[in-house]
C-alpha positions in Angstrom: 103.2 192.9 147.7 103.1 195.4 144.8 104.5 195.4 141.3 104.1 198.8 139.5 105.9 197.8 136.3 103.8 195.3 134.2 103.3 195.1 130.5 100.3 193.7 128.5 99.6 193.1 124.8 98.9 196.8 124.5 102.6 197.1 123.9 105.2 194.3 123.9 103.5 191.9 126.4 101.5 188.9 125.4 98.6 188.9 128.0 95.4 191.0 128.2 95.4 193.4 131.2 92.8 191.2 132.9 95.0 188.1 132.6 98.0 190.1 133.9 95.9 191.0 136.9 94.7 187.4 137.4 98.1 185.9 137.2 99.6 188.5 139.6 96.8 187.8 142.1 97.6 184.1 141.9 101.3 184.9 142.5 100.5 186.7 145.8 100.3 190.4 144.8 97.8 193.0 146.1 98.3 195.9 143.7 99.8 196.2 140.2 100.1 198.9 137.6 99.8 198.3 133.8 102.6 200.4 132.4 102.9 199.7 128.7 105.5 201.3 126.5 104.7 204.6 124.8 106.1 207.4 122.8 104.3 210.1 120.7 103.2 207.5 118.2 100.9 205.6 120.5 100.5 207.3 123.8 96.8 208.1 123.3 96.0 204.6 122.0 97.8 202.9 124.9 96.9 205.1 127.7 93.2 205.4 126.7 93.0 201.7 126.6 94.7 201.3 130.0 92.5 204.0 131.6 89.3 202.4 130.2 90.4 199.0 131.6 91.2 200.4 135.0 88.0 202.4 135.2 86.0 199.2 134.5 88.0 197.0 136.9 85.8 196.0 139.8 86.3 198.2 142.9 85.9 195.1 145.1 88.4 193.0 143.1 91.0 191.1 145.2 93.8 192.9 143.3 94.0 196.6 142.6 95.1 197.7 139.1 96.5 201.2 138.5 96.8 202.9 135.2 100.3 203.7 134.1 102.8 204.1 131.2 106.5 203.5 130.5 108.0 206.4 128.4 110.4 204.5 126.2 113.5 205.4 124.1 112.4 209.0 123.6 114.6 211.8 122.4 115.7 213.5 125.6 113.6 216.6 125.0 110.4 214.6 124.9 110.4 213.2 128.4 109.1 216.3 130.2 106.2 217.1 127.8 105.1 213.4 127.5 105.2 212.9 131.3 103.2 216.0 131.8 100.7 214.9 129.2 100.4 211.4 130.8 99.9 212.9 134.2 97.2 215.2 132.9 95.4 212.3 131.3 95.1 210.7 134.8 97.8 208.1 134.8 98.8 207.1 138.3 102.2 205.5 137.6 104.6 207.1 135.1 107.9 205.2 134.4 110.9 206.5 132.5 112.8 203.8 130.6 116.3 204.2 132.0 119.8 203.5 130.7 119.8 199.7 130.9 123.0 198.1 129.7 121.0 195.5 127.7 119.5 198.0 125.1 120.9 200.9 123.1 119.5 203.7 125.2 120.6 207.3 124.5 123.2 208.6 127.0 121.6 211.2 129.3 118.3 209.4 129.3 118.5 208.8 133.1 118.8 212.5 133.8 116.1 213.5 131.3 113.7 211.0 132.9 114.6 212.3 136.4 113.9 215.9 135.4 110.4 214.9 134.2 107.3 214.2 136.2 107.9 210.4 136.6 107.4 208.1 139.6 109.9 205.4 138.7 113.2 205.3 136.8 113.2 201.8 135.3 116.4 199.7 135.1 118.8 202.7 135.3 121.9 200.6 134.5 125.2 202.0 135.7 123.5 205.2 137.0 125.9 207.8 138.4 126.0 208.9 142.0 124.9 212.4 141.0 121.8 211.0 139.3 121.0 208.9 142.3 121.3 212.0 144.5 119.0 213.8 142.1 116.5 210.9 142.2 116.5 211.3 146.0 115.9 215.0 145.8 113.0 214.4 143.4 111.5 211.5 145.4 111.7 209.2 142.4 112.0 205.4 142.9 115.0 203.6 141.3 114.2 200.1 140.0 115.5 196.8 141.2 114.2 194.2 138.7 114.0 190.5 138.1 114.0 191.0 134.3 116.9 189.3 132.5 119.6 191.7 131.2 118.2 194.6 133.1 118.9 193.0 136.5 122.6 192.7 135.8 123.2 196.2 137.4 120.9 195.7 140.4 123.8 195.5 142.9 125.2 198.8 141.5 121.8 200.6 141.8 121.1 199.1 145.3 124.5 200.0 146.6 124.3 203.7 145.5 120.7 204.1 146.6 121.4 202.7 150.1 124.5 205.0 150.4 122.6 208.1 149.3 119.2 207.3 150.8 117.3 207.2 147.5 114.0 205.3 147.1 114.1 201.9 145.6 111.3 199.7 144.2 111.2 196.0 143.3 109.5 194.9 140.1 109.2 192.0 137.7 108.9 194.2 134.6 106.7 191.4 133.3 105.9 190.8 129.6 105.0 187.1 129.6 103.4 184.7 132.1 106.8 183.2 133.1 108.0 186.7 134.1 105.4 187.0 136.9 107.3 185.6 139.8 105.7 184.7 143.1 106.0 187.5 145.6 108.8 185.8 147.6 110.9 185.1 144.5 110.8 188.8 143.7 112.0 189.6 147.2 114.9 187.2 146.6 116.1 189.4 143.7 116.3 192.2 146.2 118.4 190.1 148.5 120.7 189.1 145.6 121.1 192.8 144.9 122.5 193.4 148.4 119.3 194.5 150.2 118.4 193.1 153.6 115.0 191.8 154.6 114.5 195.0 156.6 115.4 197.1 153.5 112.8 195.3 151.4 110.1 195.7 154.1 110.9 199.4 154.1 110.7 199.6 150.3 107.2 198.2 150.4 106.1 200.5 153.2 107.5 203.5 151.2 105.6 202.4 148.1 102.4 202.0 150.1 102.8 205.5 151.6 103.7 207.1 148.3 100.8 205.5 146.4 98.4 205.8 149.4 97.5 202.1 149.3 
């Protein structure tokens, strides 16, 4: 099991990255990514800290930790340059903060994220069919999440992605200890969104192939 959308106290989470990893391992996960929120104000501080942490994480640890970032609430023109910058710094997982219905996200953010060098479009809300088709073309994962508020549009995202054949990913988008659900409970959110057990198995296989786990 993998969760490539996790936050620590480097942004709006409450746990050190090491505790995030420890709690995810206890919950049955094999690989996670620390993907704290960033914009131009803090991208160097946040990503340098995450890169330092993952470089020093033991190679033989029972859970693998990848360095990542979530580009959050940016002006639309900033997604491309910041994603490029993050990739150049060596981050393995780049997330675009999508148009969730639970926050005031600028209209057009989904498309701006998808046009940038990201891996995952987080909580894309009531994403259009055209943008789902574009995500498929770009090979970008669309997020199904257990996070309160963001998860309200999971069925919409899942339905369109299955119709179009776009990639999906299951995540907790964890910020606090109680957000880190056991692996099977996260799968259940996929089932509630309308995915089958086979669909979920294929999602994890796709993630493993893409990330070369």
